C-alpha positions in Angstrom: 6.8 -5.1 4.0 3.9 -2.9 4.7 4.0 -0.3 7.5 1.3 2.0 8.6 0.5 4.1 11.7 -2.8 4.2 13.4 -3.9 6.5 15.9 -5.3 4.5 18.8 -7.9 5.4 21.5 -4.9 6.1 23.9 -4.1 9.2 21.8 -0.9 7.7 20.4 0.2 6.6 16.9 1.0 3.0 16.9 3.1 1.5 14.1 1.9 -1.6 12.4 4.1 -3.8 10.2 3.5 -7.1 8.2 5.8 -10.0 7.6 8.2 -9.4 4.7 6.5 -10.1 1.6 8.5 -12.0 -1.0 8.1 -10.8 -4.7 6.9 -13.7 -7.1 8.9 -13.9 -10.5 7.1 -14.3 -13.6 8.3 -14.6 -17.3 6.1 -11.6 -18.3 7.1 -8.4 -16.4 3.6 -6.8 -16.7 2.1 -9.9 -15.2 4.7 -10.1 -12.7 4.0 -6.3 -11.6 0.5 -6.7 -11.4 0.6 -10.0 -9.2 3.0 -8.5 -7.0 1.0 -5.3 -6.6 -2.1 -7.3 -5.8 -0.2 -9.3 -3.3 1.0 -6.4 -1.4 -2.3 -4.5 -1.7 -3.8 -7.7 -0.1 -1.7 -7.0 3.0 -2.2 -3.5 3.0 -6.1 -3.9 2.7 -6.0 -5.4 6.0 -4.4 -2.7 7.8 -6.9 -0.2 5.9 -9.8 -2.2 7.4 -8.7 -1.7 10.8 -8.9 1.9 10.5 -10.5 3.1 7.2 -11.5 6.7 8.4 -7.5 7.3 8.8 -6.7 6.3 5.1 -6.1 8.8 2.7 -4.9 9.0 -1.0 -2.6 11.7 -1.8 -3.2 13.9 -4.7 -0.5 14.3 -7.4 2.3 16.6 -6.5 3.0 17.5 -10.3 -0.6 16.9 -11.9 0.8 18.2 -15.2 2.9 14.7 -15.6 -0.2 12.5 -15.3 -0.3 11.9 -18.7 3.3 10.7 -18.9 2.1 7.7 -16.7 0.8 4.6 -18.6 
């Protein structure tokens, strides 16, 4: 499930949620992770397009660990 908050014209934050997103199995774990991530991101994209000016990407809290992430 994807959940977001958007600041609306009434000055209040509204919570928007998607339906449950079923993960699809795949024999190859990397392919499975990629396909399911794309599935979730496709849903998130619809929310982001509703208020792109409210979208942000966080900076890494521990940048020294970035080289540990494949």
